[in-house]
CHARMM-style PDB file with segment names, atoms N, HN, CA, C and O in Angstrom:
ATOM      1  N   MET     1      22.685 -39.899 -39.236  1.00  0.00      PROA
ATOM      2  CA  MET     1      23.513 -39.581 -37.958  1.00  0.00      PROA
ATOM      3  C   MET     1      22.328 -38.667 -37.380  1.00  0.00      PROA
ATOM      4  O   MET     1      22.366 -37.517 -37.816  1.00  0.00      PROA
ATOM      5  N   TYR     2      21.293 -38.942 -36.497  1.00  0.00      PROA
ATOM      6  HN  TYR     2      21.262 -39.876 -36.142  1.00  0.00      PROA
ATOM      7  CA  TYR     2      19.980 -37.902 -36.476  1.00  0.00      PROA
ATOM      8  C   TYR     2      20.757 -35.765 -35.932  1.00  0.00      PROA
ATOM      9  O   TYR     2      21.882 -35.389 -35.602  1.00  0.00      PROA
ATOM     10  N   LYS     3      19.840 -35.237 -36.060  1.00  0.00      PROA
ATOM     11  HN  LYS     3      18.926 -35.542 -36.328  1.00  0.00      PROA
ATOM     12  CA  LYS     3      20.066 -34.172 -36.218  1.00  0.00      PROA
ATOM     13  C   LYS     3      20.479 -33.420 -34.693  1.00  0.00      PROA
ATOM     14  O   LYS     3      20.032 -33.861 -33.634  1.00  0.00      PROA
ATOM     15  N   LEU     4      20.990 -32.755 -34.733  1.00  0.00      PROA
ATOM     16  HN  LEU     4      21.354 -32.397 -35.594  1.00  0.00      PROA
ATOM     17  CA  LEU     4      22.099 -32.483 -33.441  1.00  0.00      PROA
ATOM     18  C   LEU     4      19.931 -30.561 -33.318  1.00  0.00      PROA
ATOM     19  O   LEU     4      19.389 -29.918 -34.217  1.00  0.00      PROA
ATOM     20  N   LYS     5      19.691 -30.607 -31.822  1.00  0.00      PROA
ATOM     21  HN  LYS     5      20.131 -31.129 -31.092  1.00  0.00      PROA
ATOM     22  CA  LYS     5      18.778 -29.720 -32.258  1.00  0.00      PROA
ATOM     23  C   LYS     5      19.042 -28.484 -30.378  1.00  0.00      PROA
ATOM     24  O   LYS     5      19.058 -28.852 -29.204  1.00  0.00      PROA
ATOM     25  N   THR     6      19.195 -27.057 -31.005  1.00  0.00      PROA
ATOM     26  HN  THR     6      19.182 -26.758 -31.959  1.00  0.00      PROA
ATOM     27  CA  THR     6      19.512 -26.315 -30.727  1.00  0.00      PROA
ATOM     28  C   THR     6      19.043 -26.337 -29.451  1.00  0.00      PROA
ATOM     29  O   THR     6      17.822 -26.403 -29.307  1.00  0.00      PROA
ATOM     30  N   HSD     7      19.830 -26.290 -28.382  1.00  0.00      PROA
ATOM     31  HN  HSD     7      20.822 -26.236 -28.499  1.00  0.00      PROA
ATOM     32  CA  HSD     7      19.231 -26.307 -26.724  1.00  0.00      PROA
ATOM     33  C   HSD     7      18.484 -24.674 -26.528  1.00  0.00      PROA
ATOM     34  O   HSD     7      19.053 -23.584 -26.582  1.00  0.00      PROA
ATOM     35  N   SER     8      16.680 -25.045 -26.230  1.00  0.00      PROA
ATOM     36  HN  SER     8      16.218 -25.930 -26.186  1.00  0.00      PROA
ATOM     37  CA  SER     8      15.673 -24.487 -26.036  1.00  0.00      PROA
ATOM     38  C   SER     8      16.859 -22.672 -24.889  1.00  0.00      PROA
ATOM     39  O   SER     8      17.575 -21.825 -25.424  1.00  0.00      PROA
ATOM     40  N   GLY     9      16.587 -22.789 -23.687  1.00  0.00      PROA
ATOM     41  HN  GLY     9      16.005 -23.476 -23.253  1.00  0.00      PROA
ATOM     42  CA  GLY     9      17.542 -22.108 -23.084  1.00  0.00      PROA
ATOM     43  C   GLY     9      18.335 -21.373 -23.145  1.00  0.00      PROA
ATOM     44  O   GLY     9      18.503 -20.344 -22.491  1.00  0.00      PROA
ATOM     45  N   ALA    10      18.805 -21.730 -23.787  1.00  0.00      PROA
ATOM     46  HN  ALA    10      18.669 -22.565 -24.319  1.00  0.00      PROA
ATOM     47  CA  ALA    10      20.283 -21.158 -25.044  1.00  0.00      PROA
ATOM     48  C   ALA    10      19.715 -20.464 -26.064  1.00  0.00      PROA
ATOM     49  O   ALA    10      20.450 -19.608 -26.555  1.00  0.00      PROA
ATOM     50  N   LYS    11      18.729 -20.563 -26.488  1.00  0.00      PROA
ATOM     51  HN  LYS    11      18.132 -21.259 -26.089  1.00  0.00      PROA
ATOM     52  CA  LYS    11      18.458 -19.898 -27.617  1.00  0.00      PROA
ATOM     53  C   LYS    11      18.022 -19.185 -27.216  1.00  0.00      PROA
ATOM     54  O   LYS    11      18.113 -18.143 -27.864  1.00  0.00      PROA
ATOM     55  N   LYS    12      17.290 -19.106 -26.013  1.00  0.00      PROA
ATOM     56  HN  LYS    12      17.216 -19.952 -25.487  1.00  0.00      PROA
ATOM     57  CA  LYS    12      16.273 -17.599 -25.624  1.00  0.00      PROA
ATOM     58  C   LYS    12      16.935 -16.688 -25.367  1.00  0.00      PROA
ATOM     59  O   LYS    12      16.910 -15.566 -25.871  1.00  0.00      PROA
ATOM     60  N   ARG    13      18.164 -17.453 -23.840  1.00  0.00      PROA
ATOM     61  HN  ARG    13      18.185 -18.365 -23.431  1.00  0.00      PROA
ATOM     62  CA  ARG    13      19.206 -16.338 -23.339  1.00  0.00      PROA
ATOM     63  C   ARG    13      20.205 -15.252 -24.553  1.00  0.00      PROA
ATOM     64  O   ARG    13      20.427 -14.044 -24.473  1.00  0.00      PROA
ATOM     65  N   PHE    14      20.610 -16.176 -25.542  1.00  0.00      PROA
ATOM     66  HN  PHE    14      20.429 -17.158 -25.607  1.00  0.00      PROA
ATOM     67  CA  PHE    14      22.073 -15.627 -26.000  1.00  0.00      PROA
ATOM     68  C   PHE    14      21.322 -15.960 -28.078  1.00  0.00      PROA
ATOM     69  O   PHE    14      20.632 -16.491 -28.949  1.00  0.00      PROA
ATOM     70  N   LYS    15      22.257 -15.096 -27.576  1.00  0.00      PROA
ATOM     71  HN  LYS    15      22.818 -14.665 -26.869  1.00  0.00      PROA
ATOM     72  CA  LYS    15      22.222 -14.053 -29.606  1.00  0.00      PROA
ATOM     73  C   LYS    15      23.361 -14.131 -30.645  1.00  0.00      PROA
ATOM     74  O   LYS    15      24.363 -13.435 -30.806  1.00  0.00      PROA
ATOM     75  N   ILE    16      23.007 -14.916 -31.119  1.00  0.00      PROA
ATOM     76  HN  ILE    16      22.193 -15.482 -30.988  1.00  0.00      PROA
ATOM     77  CA  ILE    16      24.681 -14.567 -32.896  1.00  0.00      PROA
ATOM     78  C   ILE    16      24.876 -13.097 -33.483  1.00  0.00      PROA
ATOM     79  O   ILE    16      24.458 -12.649 -34.550  1.00  0.00      PROA
ATOM     80  N   SER    17      25.385 -12.675 -32.811  1.00  0.00      PROA
ATOM     81  HN  SER    17      25.724 -13.039 -31.943  1.00  0.00      PROA
ATOM     82  CA  SER    17      26.194 -11.517 -34.026  1.00  0.00      PROA
ATOM     83  C   SER    17      26.988 -11.944 -34.899  1.00  0.00      PROA
ATOM     84  O   SER    17      27.757 -12.885 -35.095  1.00  0.00      PROA
ATOM     85  N   SER    18      26.209 -10.006 -35.908  1.00  0.00      PROA
ATOM     86  HN  SER    18      25.584  -9.242 -35.748  1.00  0.00      PROA
ATOM     87  CA  SER    18      26.918 -10.890 -38.083  1.00  0.00      PROA
ATOM     88  C   SER    18      28.502 -11.284 -37.408  1.00  0.00      PROA
ATOM     89  O   SER    18      28.952 -12.383 -37.082  1.00  0.00      PROA
ATOM     90  N   ASN    19      28.893 -10.420 -37.371  1.00  0.00      PROA
ATOM     91  HN  ASN    19      28.527  -9.528 -37.636  1.00  0.00      PROA
ATOM     92  CA  ASN    19      30.346 -11.207 -36.510  1.00  0.00      PROA
ATOM     93  C   ASN    19      30.660 -12.900 -36.233  1.00  0.00      PROA
ATOM     94  O   ASN    19      31.617 -13.506 -36.715  1.00  0.00      PROA
ATOM     95  N   GLY    20      30.195 -13.160 -35.837  1.00  0.00      PROA
ATOM     96  HN  GLY    20      29.418 -12.667 -35.446  1.00  0.00      PROA
ATOM     97  CA  GLY    20      30.188 -14.905 -34.632  1.00  0.00      PROA
ATOM     98  C   GLY    20      30.225 -14.218 -33.752  1.00  0.00      PROA
ATOM     99  O   GLY    20      30.592 -15.082 -32.956  1.00  0.00      PROA
ATOM    100  N   LYS    21      30.135 -13.055 -32.965  1.00  0.00      PROA
ATOM    101  HN  LYS    21      29.837 -12.352 -33.611  1.00  0.00      PROA
ATOM    102  CA  LYS    21      30.578 -13.552 -31.183  1.00  0.00      PROA
ATOM    103  C   LYS    21      28.874 -13.748 -30.949  1.00  0.00      PROA
ATOM    104  O   LYS    21      27.886 -13.723 -31.683  1.00  0.00      PROA
ATOM    105  N   ILE    22      29.152 -13.969 -29.409  1.00  0.00      PROA
ATOM    106  HN  ILE    22      29.955 -13.990 -28.813  1.00  0.00      PROA
ATOM    107  CA  ILE    22      27.823 -14.035 -28.099  1.00  0.00      PROA
ATOM    108  C   ILE    22      27.158 -13.167 -27.785  1.00  0.00      PROA
ATOM    109  O   ILE    22      27.914 -12.413 -27.173  1.00  0.00      PROA
ATOM    110  N   ARG    23      26.304 -12.797 -27.796  1.00  0.00      PROA
ATOM    111  HN  ARG    23      25.690 -13.410 -28.293  1.00  0.00      PROA
ATOM    112  CA  ARG    23      26.258 -11.511 -27.094  1.00  0.00      PROA
ATOM    113  C   ARG    23      24.913 -12.162 -26.133  1.00  0.00      PROA
ATOM    114  O   ARG    23      24.237 -13.156 -26.401  1.00  0.00      PROA
ATOM    115  N   PHE    24      24.781 -11.166 -24.841  1.00  0.00      PROA
ATOM    116  HN  PHE    24      25.330 -10.359 -24.623  1.00  0.00      PROA
ATOM    117  CA  PHE    24      23.985 -11.614 -24.068  1.00  0.00      PROA
ATOM    118  C   PHE    24      24.053 -10.587 -23.023  1.00  0.00      PROA
ATOM    119  O   PHE    24      24.960  -9.846 -22.644  1.00  0.00      PROA
ATOM    120  N   ALA    25      22.735 -10.770 -22.638  1.00  0.00      PROA
ATOM    121  HN  ALA    25      21.998 -11.372 -22.946  1.00  0.00      PROA
ATOM    122  CA  ALA    25      21.727  -9.742 -21.528  1.00  0.00      PROA
ATOM    123  C   ALA    25      21.944  -9.955 -19.970  1.00  0.00      PROA
ATOM    124  O   ALA    25      21.290 -10.698 -19.237  1.00  0.00      PROA
ATOM    125  N   HSD    26      23.060  -9.096 -19.612  1.00  0.00      PROA
ATOM    126  HN  HSD    26      23.592  -8.492 -20.207  1.00  0.00      PROA
ATOM    127  CA  HSD    26      23.028  -9.006 -18.034  1.00  0.00      PROA
ATOM    128  C   HSD    26      21.729  -8.486 -16.948  1.00  0.00      PROA
ATOM    129  O   HSD    26      20.741  -7.751 -16.936  1.00  0.00      PROA
ATOM    130  N   SER    27      22.716  -9.695 -15.825  1.00  0.00      PROA
ATOM    131  HN  SER    27      23.519 -10.292 -15.834  1.00  0.00      PROA
ATOM    132  CA  SER    27      21.506 -10.597 -14.586  1.00  0.00      PROA
ATOM    133  C   SER    27      21.431  -9.051 -14.164  1.00  0.00      PROA
ATOM    134  O   SER    27      22.280  -8.163 -14.251  1.00  0.00      PROA
ATOM    135  N   GLY    28      20.213  -9.043 -13.713  1.00  0.00      PROA
ATOM    136  HN  GLY    28      19.524  -9.764 -13.642  1.00  0.00      PROA
ATOM    137  CA  GLY    28      20.643  -8.452 -12.095  1.00  0.00      PROA
ATOM    138  C   GLY    28      19.223  -6.734 -12.294  1.00  0.00      PROA
ATOM    139  O   GLY    28      19.006  -5.653 -11.747  1.00  0.00      PROA
ATOM    140  N   LYS    29      18.656  -7.624 -13.487  1.00  0.00      PROA
ATOM    141  HN  LYS    29      18.832  -8.502 -13.931  1.00  0.00      PROA
ATOM    142  CA  LYS    29      17.602  -5.651 -13.733  1.00  0.00      PROA
ATOM    143  C   LYS    29      16.530  -6.078 -13.172  1.00  0.00      PROA
ATOM    144  O   LYS    29      15.762  -6.718 -13.891  1.00  0.00      PROA
ATOM    145  N   LYS    30      16.209  -5.885 -11.924  1.00  0.00      PROA
ATOM    146  HN  LYS    30      16.833  -5.365 -11.340  1.00  0.00      PROA
ATOM    147  CA  LYS    30      14.122  -6.954 -12.620  1.00  0.00      PROA
ATOM    148  C   LYS    30      14.337  -6.059 -10.676  1.00  0.00      PROA
ATOM    149  O   LYS    30      13.645  -5.108 -10.313  1.00  0.00      PROA
ATOM    150  N   HSD    31      15.149  -6.553 -10.030  1.00  0.00      PROA
ATOM    151  HN  HSD    31      15.711  -7.325 -10.324  1.00  0.00      PROA
ATOM    152  CA  HSD    31      14.826  -5.038  -8.830  1.00  0.00      PROA
ATOM    153  C   HSD    31      15.647  -4.909  -7.960  1.00  0.00      PROA
ATOM    154  O   HSD    31      16.471  -5.814  -7.832  1.00  0.00      PROA
ATOM    155  N   PHE    32      15.696  -3.906  -7.192  1.00  0.00      PROA
ATOM    156  HN  PHE    32      15.027  -3.171  -7.296  1.00  0.00      PROA
ATOM    157  CA  PHE    32      16.975  -3.335  -6.394  1.00  0.00      PROA
ATOM    158  C   PHE    32      17.435  -2.444  -6.731  1.00  0.00      PROA
ATOM    159  O   PHE    32      18.534  -2.071  -6.321  1.00  0.00      PROA
ATOM    160  N   MET    33      16.588  -1.692  -7.769  1.00  0.00      PROA
ATOM    161  HN  MET    33      15.695  -1.996  -8.103  1.00  0.00      PROA
ATOM    162  CA  MET    33      17.733  -1.141  -9.219  1.00  0.00      PROA
ATOM    163  C   MET    33      17.833  -0.117  -8.286  1.00  0.00      PROA
ATOM    164  O   MET    33      17.193   0.524  -9.120  1.00  0.00      PROA
ATOM    165  N   ARG    34      18.098   1.079  -6.898  1.00  0.00      PROA
ATOM    166  HN  ARG    34      18.618   0.559  -6.220  1.00  0.00      PROA
ATOM    167  CA  ARG    34      16.866   1.988  -6.904  1.00  0.00      PROA
ATOM    168  C   ARG    34      18.922   1.640  -5.705  1.00  0.00      PROA
ATOM    169  O   ARG    34      19.504   2.669  -6.050  1.00  0.00      PROA
ATOM    170  N   ARG    35      19.589   1.146  -5.085  1.00  0.00      PROA
ATOM    171  HN  ARG    35      19.116   0.310  -4.805  1.00  0.00      PROA
ATOM    172  CA  ARG    35      20.180   0.669  -4.414  1.00  0.00      PROA
ATOM    173  C   ARG    35      21.816   0.906  -5.090  1.00  0.00      PROA
ATOM    174  O   ARG    35      22.913   0.883  -4.531  1.00  0.00      PROA
ATOM    175  N   ARG    36      21.382   1.166  -6.700  1.00  0.00      PROA
ATOM    176  HN  ARG    36      20.491   1.186  -7.154  1.00  0.00      PROA
ATOM    177  CA  ARG    36      22.599   0.477  -7.687  1.00  0.00      PROA
ATOM    178  C   ARG    36      23.004   2.262  -8.826  1.00  0.00      PROA
ATOM    179  O   ARG    36      22.311   3.122  -9.372  1.00  0.00      PROA
ATOM    180  N   SER    37      24.856   1.923  -8.614  1.00  0.00      PROA
ATOM    181  HN  SER    37      25.418   1.225  -8.171  1.00  0.00      PROA
ATOM    182  CA  SER    37      24.740   3.399  -9.365  1.00  0.00      PROA
ATOM    183  C   SER    37      24.077   3.690 -10.967  1.00  0.00      PROA
ATOM    184  O   SER    37      24.061   2.895 -11.908  1.00  0.00      PROA
ATOM    185  N   LYS    38      23.626   4.893 -10.931  1.00  0.00      PROA
ATOM    186  HN  LYS    38      23.639   5.538 -10.167  1.00  0.00      PROA
ATOM    187  CA  LYS    38      23.227   5.362 -12.010  1.00  0.00      PROA
ATOM    188  C   LYS    38      24.306   4.693 -13.311  1.00  0.00      PROA
ATOM    189  O   LYS    38      23.825   4.581 -14.438  1.00  0.00      PROA
ATOM    190  N   ASP    39      25.867   4.242 -13.036  1.00  0.00      PROA
ATOM    191  HN  ASP    39      26.258   4.333 -12.120  1.00  0.00      PROA
ATOM    192  CA  ASP    39      26.727   4.512 -14.450  1.00  0.00      PROA
ATOM    193  C   ASP    39      25.883   2.507 -13.650  1.00  0.00      PROA
ATOM    194  O   ASP    39      24.869   1.809 -13.671  1.00  0.00      PROA
ATOM    195  N   GLN    40      26.844   2.550 -13.276  1.00  0.00      PROA
ATOM    196  HN  GLN    40      27.668   3.117 -13.259  1.00  0.00      PROA
ATOM    197  CA  GLN    40      25.337   0.563 -12.958  1.00  0.00      PROA
ATOM    198  C   GLN    40      24.648   0.005 -14.185  1.00  0.00      PROA
ATOM    199  O   GLN    40      25.035  -0.795 -15.036  1.00  0.00      PROA
ATOM    200  N   ILE    41      23.051   0.929 -13.958  1.00  0.00      PROA
ATOM    201  HN  ILE    41      22.737   1.578 -13.266  1.00  0.00      PROA
ATOM    202  CA  ILE    41      21.947   0.808 -14.657  1.00  0.00      PROA
ATOM    203  C   ILE    41      22.127   1.147 -16.059  1.00  0.00      PROA
ATOM    204  O   ILE    41      21.594   0.406 -16.884  1.00  0.00      PROA
ATOM    205  N   ARG    42      22.742   2.074 -16.427  1.00  0.00      PROA
ATOM    206  HN  ARG    42      23.176   2.676 -15.756  1.00  0.00      PROA
ATOM    207  CA  ARG    42      23.088   2.481 -17.653  1.00  0.00      PROA
ATOM    208  C   ARG    42      24.238   0.936 -18.576  1.00  0.00      PROA
ATOM    209  O   ARG    42      24.228   0.542 -19.742  1.00  0.00      PROA
ATOM    210  N   GLU    43      25.211   0.398 -17.140  1.00  0.00      PROA
ATOM    211  HN  GLU    43      25.219   0.718 -16.193  1.00  0.00      PROA
ATOM    212  CA  GLU    43      25.575  -0.656 -18.126  1.00  0.00      PROA
ATOM    213  C   GLU    43      24.957  -1.823 -18.244  1.00  0.00      PROA
ATOM    214  O   GLU    43      25.239  -2.544 -19.201  1.00  0.00      PROA
ATOM    215  N   LYS    44      24.093  -2.183 -17.383  1.00  0.00      PROA
ATOM    216  HN  LYS    44      23.864  -1.597 -16.606  1.00  0.00      PROA
ATOM    217  CA  LYS    44      23.088  -3.337 -17.267  1.00  0.00      PROA
ATOM    218  C   LYS    44      22.181  -3.571 -18.643  1.00  0.00      PROA
ATOM    219  O   LYS    44      21.783  -4.667 -19.040  1.00  0.00      PROA
ATOM    220  N   ARG    45      21.936  -2.220 -19.307  1.00  0.00      PROA
ATOM    221  HN  ARG    45      22.259  -1.330 -18.984  1.00  0.00      PROA
ATOM    222  CA  ARG    45      21.064  -2.032 -20.252  1.00  0.00      PROA
ATOM    223  C   ARG    45      21.519  -3.217 -21.556  1.00  0.00      PROA
ATOM    224  O   ARG    45      20.896  -4.063 -22.198  1.00  0.00      PROA
ATOM    225  N   ARG    46      22.910  -2.744 -21.517  1.00  0.00      PROA
ATOM    226  HN  ARG    46      23.416  -2.057 -20.996  1.00  0.00      PROA
ATOM    227  CA  ARG    46      24.068  -2.741 -23.357  1.00  0.00      PROA
ATOM    228  C   ARG    46      23.764  -4.361 -22.744  1.00  0.00      PROA
ATOM    229  O   ARG    46      23.488  -4.883 -21.663  1.00  0.00      PROA
ATOM    230  N   MET    47      23.971  -4.720 -23.976  1.00  0.00      PROA
ATOM    231  HN  MET    47      24.195  -4.296 -24.853  1.00  0.00      PROA
ATOM    232  CA  MET    47      23.410  -6.848 -24.368  1.00  0.00      PROA
ATOM    233  C   MET    47      25.903  -6.673 -24.023  1.00  0.00      PROA
ATOM    234  O   MET    47      26.687  -5.832 -24.463  1.00  0.00      PROA
ATOM    235  N   GLY    48      26.075  -7.547 -23.381  1.00  0.00      PROA
ATOM    236  HN  GLY    48      25.437  -8.230 -23.024  1.00  0.00      PROA
ATOM    237  CA  GLY    48      27.405  -7.619 -22.780  1.00  0.00      PROA
ATOM    238  C   GLY    48      28.146  -8.740 -24.491  1.00  0.00      PROA
ATOM    239  O   GLY    48      27.546  -8.644 -25.562  1.00  0.00      PROA
ATOM    240  N   VAL    49      29.167  -9.468 -24.383  1.00  0.00      PROA
ATOM    241  HN  VAL    49      29.655  -9.546 -23.513  1.00  0.00      PROA
ATOM    242  CA  VAL    49      29.920  -9.750 -25.897  1.00  0.00      PROA
ATOM    243  C   VAL    49      30.645 -11.144 -24.244  1.00  0.00      PROA
ATOM    244  O   VAL    49      31.246 -10.929 -23.191  1.00  0.00      PROA
ATOM    245  N   MET    50      30.059 -12.555 -24.993  1.00  0.00      PROA
ATOM    246  HN  MET    50      29.571 -12.729 -25.849  1.00  0.00      PROA
ATOM    247  CA  MET    50      31.286 -13.550 -23.894  1.00  0.00      PROA
ATOM    248  C   MET    50      32.900 -13.636 -24.753  1.00  0.00      PROA
ATOM    249  O   MET    50      33.426 -13.563 -25.864  1.00  0.00      PROA
ATOM    250  N   TYR    51      33.175 -13.847 -23.283  1.00  0.00      PROA
ATOM    251  HN  TYR    51      32.747 -13.906 -22.381  1.00  0.00      PROA
ATOM    252  CA  TYR    51      34.650 -14.258 -23.969  1.00  0.00      PROA
ATOM    253  C   TYR    51      34.162 -15.509 -24.618  1.00  0.00      PROA
ATOM    254  O   TYR    51      33.162 -16.215 -24.488  1.00  0.00      PROA
ATOM    255  N   VAL    52      35.476 -15.530 -25.536  1.00  0.00      PROA
ATOM    256  HN  VAL    52      36.288 -14.956 -25.642  1.00  0.00      PROA
ATOM    257  CA  VAL    52      35.632 -16.867 -26.419  1.00  0.00      PROA
ATOM    258  C   VAL    52      35.627 -17.976 -26.638  1.00  0.00      PROA
ATOM    259  O   VAL    52      35.218 -18.806 -27.450  1.00  0.00      PROA
ATOM    260  N   PRO    53      36.520 -17.794 -25.174  1.00  0.00      PROA
ATOM    261  CA  PRO    53      36.916 -19.487 -24.969  1.00  0.00      PROA
ATOM    262  C   PRO    53      35.251 -19.973 -23.980  1.00  0.00      PROA
ATOM    263  O   PRO    53      35.003 -21.102 -23.557  1.00  0.00      PROA
ATOM    264  N   ASP    54      34.756 -19.288 -23.902  1.00  0.00      PROA
ATOM    265  HN  ASP    54      34.958 -18.371 -24.246  1.00  0.00      PROA
ATOM    266  CA  ASP    54      33.715 -19.645 -23.772  1.00  0.00      PROA
ATOM    267  C   ASP    54      32.430 -19.849 -24.511  1.00  0.00      PROA
ATOM    268  O   ASP    54      31.668 -20.808 -24.391  1.00  0.00      PROA
ATOM    269  N   ALA    55      32.290 -18.728 -25.354  1.00  0.00      PROA
ATOM    270  HN  ALA    55      32.908 -17.948 -25.452  1.00  0.00      PROA
ATOM    271  CA  ALA    55      30.987 -18.256 -25.860  1.00  0.00      PROA
ATOM    272  C   ALA    55      31.611 -19.678 -26.961  1.00  0.00      PROA
ATOM    273  O   ALA    55      30.711 -20.429 -27.339  1.00  0.00      PROA
ATOM    274  N   LYS    56      33.372 -20.107 -27.554  1.00  0.00      PROA
ATOM    275  HN  LYS    56      34.103 -19.497 -27.248  1.00  0.00      PROA
ATOM    276  CA  LYS    56      33.633 -21.608 -28.237  1.00  0.00      PROA
ATOM    277  C   LYS    56      32.796 -22.904 -27.390  1.00  0.00      PROA
ATOM    278  O   LYS    56      32.221 -23.862 -27.907  1.00  0.00      PROA
ATOM    279  N   ARG    57      32.924 -22.619 -26.094  1.00  0.00      PROA
ATOM    280  HN  ARG    57      33.391 -21.841 -25.674  1.00  0.00      PROA
ATOM    281  CA  ARG    57      31.816 -23.978 -25.548  1.00  0.00      PROA
ATOM    282  C   ARG    57      30.114 -23.748 -25.982  1.00  0.00      PROA
ATOM    283  O   ARG    57      29.327 -24.164 -26.832  1.00  0.00      PROA
ATOM    284  N   ILE    58      30.124 -22.872 -24.890  1.00  0.00      PROA
ATOM    285  HN  ILE    58      30.763 -22.534 -24.199  1.00  0.00      PROA
ATOM    286  CA  ILE    58      28.299 -22.719 -26.037  1.00  0.00      PROA
ATOM    287  C   ILE    58      28.324 -23.132 -26.998  1.00  0.00      PROA
ATOM    288  O   ILE    58      27.502 -24.033 -26.836  1.00  0.00      PROA
ATOM    289  N   VAL    59      28.752 -23.246 -28.350  1.00  0.00      PROA
ATOM    290  HN  VAL    59      29.421 -22.514 -28.482  1.00  0.00      PROA
ATOM    291  CA  VAL    59      28.028 -22.763 -29.285  1.00  0.00      PROA
ATOM    292  C   VAL    59      28.223 -24.647 -29.680  1.00  0.00      PROA
ATOM    293  O   VAL    59      27.352 -25.316 -30.236  1.00  0.00      PROA
ATOM    294  N   ARG    60      29.287 -25.057 -29.315  1.00  0.00      PROA
ATOM    295  HN  ARG    60      29.995 -24.514 -28.864  1.00  0.00      PROA
ATOM    296  CA  ARG    60      29.509 -26.386 -29.462  1.00  0.00      PROA
ATOM    297  C   ARG    60      28.705 -27.577 -28.839  1.00  0.00      PROA
ATOM    298  O   ARG    60      28.255 -28.567 -29.415  1.00  0.00      PROA
ATOM    299  N   TRP    61      28.631 -27.191 -27.368  1.00  0.00      PROA
ATOM    300  HN  TRP    61      28.997 -26.387 -26.900  1.00  0.00      PROA
ATOM    301  CA  TRP    61      26.940 -28.032 -26.834  1.00  0.00      PROA
ATOM    302  C   TRP    61      25.796 -27.323 -26.576  1.00  0.00      PROA
ATOM    303  O   TRP    61      25.024 -27.794 -25.741  1.00  0.00      PROA
ATOM    304  N   TYR    62      25.480 -26.121 -27.207  1.00  0.00      PROA
ATOM    305  HN  TYR    62      26.107 -25.739 -27.886  1.00  0.00      PROA
ATOM    306  CA  TYR    62      24.250 -25.647 -27.261  1.00  0.00      PROA
ATOM    307  C   TYR    62      22.743 -24.954 -28.335  1.00  0.00      PROA
ATOM    308  O   TYR    62      21.512 -24.932 -28.337  1.00  0.00      PROA
ATOM    309  N   LEU    63      24.104 -24.413 -29.245  1.00  0.00      PROA
ATOM    310  HN  LEU    63      25.103 -24.431 -29.243  1.00  0.00      PROA
ATOM    311  CA  LEU    63      23.596 -24.403 -30.181  1.00  0.00      PROA
ATOM    312  C   LEU    63      24.775 -24.449 -31.571  1.00  0.00      PROA
ATOM    313  O   LEU    63      25.480 -23.673 -32.216  1.00  0.00      PROA
ATOM    314  N   PRO    64      24.439 -25.868 -31.504  1.00  0.00      PROA
ATOM    315  CA  PRO    64      25.412 -26.615 -32.749  1.00  0.00      PROA
ATOM    316  C   PRO    64      24.935 -26.581 -34.521  1.00  0.00      PROA
ATOM    317  O   PRO    64      25.422 -27.095 -35.527  1.00  0.00      PROA
ATOM    318  N   LYS    65      23.531 -25.540 -34.217  1.00  0.00      PROA
ATOM    319  HN  LYS    65      23.135 -25.122 -33.399  1.00  0.00      PROA
ATOM    320  CA  LYS    65      23.414 -25.461 -35.224  1.00  0.00      PROA
ATOM    321  C   LYS    65      23.807 -23.402 -35.946  1.00  0.00      PROA
ATOM    322  O   LYS    65      23.218 -22.781 -36.831  1.00  0.00      PROA
ATOM    323  N   PHE    66      24.792 -23.044 -35.204  1.00  0.00      PROA
ATOM    324  HN  PHE    66      25.271 -23.548 -34.485  1.00  0.00      PROA
ATOM    325  CA  PHE    66      25.294 -21.646 -35.814  1.00  0.00      PROA
ATOM    326  C   PHE    66      27.008 -22.436 -35.410  1.00  0.00      PROA
ATOM    327  O   PHE    66      27.784 -21.682 -34.823  1.00  0.00      PROA
ATOM    328  N   MET    67      27.700 -24.387 -35.841  1.00  0.00      PROA
ATOM    329  HN  MET    67      27.070 -24.999 -36.319  1.00  0.00      PROA
ATOM    330  CA  MET    67      28.610 -24.462 -35.834  1.00  0.00      PROA
ATOM    331  C   MET    67      29.424 -23.870 -37.565  1.00  0.00      PROA
ATOM    332  OT1 MET    67      30.645 -23.908 -37.719  1.00  0.00      PROA
TER     333      MET     67
END
């Protein structure tokens, strides 16, 4: 069987933590930040953690190297 390749878009968007959780950057940070509250801006700076069912699907289809 041939070697499965990692999806290059997923490779740029997701990071795998040391515990095996998938982390992602929040969207909506490029412009229109004036209308957001300071709490929203601060929250978007942090990386989000993906829910387990979604993370399993992402790993299975797009990140085969990490299975």
